[in-house]
N, C-alpha and C positions, 0 to 999 in steps of 0.2 A: 798455649801456655806462654805467659809472658816471662821474660827473663829480667827480673828486677835486680839491679845491682845496688850494693850499699857502698859504693866507692866512686870516685872520679879522679882523673889525673890531676896532679899538681899543676899550677900555672906554669907554662913554659915547657912542659913535657910533651913531646910530639911522639905519638905512637899510633899505629893503625888500630882500629877497634878490635880486629881479630887478635893482634899481638897483645893488646891490653887485657883482653879477656883471658888469654892463656897465662899471662904473667900474674893476673889477679888470682887465678886458681893456685898458683905456686905461693902467692902471698897468704892466701887463706890457710893453706897447709902449714906454712911457717907460723902463722898465728896460733894454730892448733898445737904445733910443737912447742911453742912458747908456753902455752897454758900447761902442757904436760911437764915441761922442765921446771916450771914454777912449782907445781905440785911435788915433783920429785925432789927439788931442792929443800922443800919444807920437811921432807922425810930423809934428807941427806943421802939420797940414792943417785943423785945426778952429778956427773963429773963437772968440775968448774969450767973446763974448756968447752963443753957442750953448751953451757949457759952463755958463754962469751960468743960463740958462733951464732947462736940463736939471736942474741941481742944485736949483733952486727947485721944480720939479715933483716931484722925488723927495722933497724935504722935505715937500711938501704931501701926497703919498701916504703918507708915514710917519705923518702925523697921523691918517690914516683907517684904514690897514691895519697889521696885524702880519704880517710875512712869515716 
């Protein structure tokens, strides 16, 4: 089974492949949470502070990874 990844590190980011794979798992979970909070915001079920936290996390991941 090949492990095809849909990301690579931003230029200048130094991280071991093992650490990058683990951080990428967290980033994928965060992207899923972002999709959920976007859906919830449309239904007005999502607290505003949760949306802010998710956005900050996505911004941080964008500084590490290119998707």
